[in-house]
Residue, then its C-alpha position, 0 to 999 in steps of 0.5 A: m182116674s181121668e176117664d170120663v164116665y157117662i150114664i147111657g141107660a136108665g130104667i125104673h120099676p114104679f115105686g109103691r106096692t106091687d103085689g105078686r112081684t118080689g123086690r128082686e124081680q122089680g130090680v130085674y125089671a129096672v135092669r131090662e128097662a135100662m138095657k132097652d134104653a141103652g140099646l144093649e144086651w145083658t152080655d154087654i154088661e162087664c161088671a155090676f154093683g147092686g144092693s137091697a136092704a130087705a129083698g135079698n142079695a142083688d147078685i142073685m139077679v143073674n138067675e133071671l138076667g143070665l149066667t155070664s160070669l160077670p163080677f157082681t158086687n153086693v153093696a150095703n150102705g144104709c139109705a146110701t146103698g144106691g149112691s154107693a153102688l153108683v160110686s162103685a160103678q163109676m170108679a170101675v169105668a173111670s179106672g179104665f178096667y171096664d167099659v160098661a158097668l151096671a148100678v142097680g138097687f131094689d127093695k120091698h119093705p114091710r109096712g111100718a116104720f124102719n126099726a133097726k137093731p141097736k147091736e147092728f150099729g154098735l149101740p147098747e140095747w138101752y138105746g133101742q128101749t128108749g125108742m131111738m132106733l125108730t128113725t121117726q123119733f130121731f129125725a123129729l128131735k133133730i128138726q126140733r133142734y134145727m127149728q129152734l136154732h134157725g127160726i124154721s116154722r112148722e108151716t114150712l115143714g108142711r110146705v115141703a110135703e105139699k110140694a112133694f105130693r103136688n110133684g108126685t101127681i105128675t110123676p109116673h113112677a111115684w107112689r103118692r099120686s094125689p095132691i094133699d093141701l097144706e091144711t090137711i098136712m098140718n092137721a094130720p095126726m102127729i107122729n113125732d112132734p113136730l112132724t105129722k103123718y104126711m111129713f114122713c115118707s114110708p118104706s116102700e118097694g121099687g127098683v132102679a138101674l143105671i148103665l154106665a159107660s166109658e167115653k169110648k163105649a158111649k161114642e161107639i154106640g152113638a150115645l154121645n151123638n143122640k144126646g142119650a148120654v149124661k156125663i157124671a161130672k163127680v160123685a162123692v161119698k163121705t162118712r160122719p166127722p167128729d162131733s157131728f149129730e147123726v142118726f143112731q148116735a147115742g148123744v150130742s156133742i157140746k161142740e159144733g162138729g162137721k156134717p157128712t153131707v157138707l163134706a160130700s157136697q164140697a168134694a163133689f162141687e170141687g171135683a166138678g169145678i162148679g158151685p151151687e149156683d150152677i145147679d139147675v135141678a136138685q134131688l135131696q134126701d127127704t126122709e121127712s120134711g125136715a130133712e129136705i130143709m136141713h139138706m138145702a143148707e148143708n148142700g150149699f143152696c141156701e144159708d141156715g134159716e133161709q128155707e123159710e123164704w125159699l118155701a114161702n116164695g116157691w123158689s124150690e118148686i118146678g119153675g122156681k129158681m132152683p127146683v128141689n125133688t121134682d119127682g116128689g122125692c121120698l115123700a111122694c115115692g116112698e123109700p125102698i132103701g136099695a133103690s132110693g138114691l138111684r131114683q134121684v139120679y134117674e130123675n136127673v137123667e130124665q131131666l137132663r135128657g128133656r124127658a121129664g114130661e110135665r115136671q120138666v125143668e126148662g133148660a136143665r143142663t146140670g143136675y145134683s143128687h144127694v142121699y143120706g144114710a145111717p149111721g151118718l154118711s152121705a153120697v152126692a152125684i153131679l150130672q151134666s148133659 
């Protein structure tokens, strides 16, 4: 597959809580925004890939969008559902079989923490009875271990959240639009030690759609000439290797294993022919503050333990040497599972087009997005303008 693939249209339904509009309707809204952005009609879309965890099958969207008989594949891959839909659409176009493909994700979760069923992940009932199916428990234990191994302080966890809420104030599609100071974050109610209330993201609602096209199609509609097209340099998805320590895992191996994020990141960089030093802006999975910290190292942007210096010096801020989660990430936007990974890509498209407003990273030419999902899989996308 040597065909270059471009994102020519991007649309989003604001994240948060939208009473009176279903998750699927939010997805339909995002698709219409993406088609408007690309200057296309629904009849121009040749195939589609989409997913939702709690708001129904994505292919039902054709009821609102039109019965054109296009192949529409439902995608389900945990928090990496959106990233997996993007990979599927990219492969469909890169194969030369289609010229225009849609990747879409949406969701509408009830309030409260995610609480999956053990049986769905091949786990015994006792695992759920211990409370480990509550992701807040698992991620707290994982970051506790990481902090001990690499000297990360609780204040650094708080700085991640403070940055997220600050970025959310200047992001129209974010849910949390008010700043929260470090002292308030640190002194908020403890949910799972060491993570306080404001260090976790919340299940939410929203929808994102991206329209992908071949180079031939992008040229045909003038997207390459007006700089509306953003090239997908590489996408990669990897699942957990032996002895890794991942969500919904019944134990920790005594061996130090690999990590799906490291594998996906390495594959993406190798495929794009660049390295971490070439990235101008990055969106990393931040289900909670600790996740962003661990993923900074797993994606190759720093060594384990260097996050202390990064956060203290503001290097991951907008205007820093490598901005991370410029739209506030999951902490400020919430996490509608089907849409969250595509939101990251949407944000990078806006950045590379120079349309990100107050949160614009000056001179951004290469964007990186990373999503992580249960039970231990990761998707990475590298975009270039």
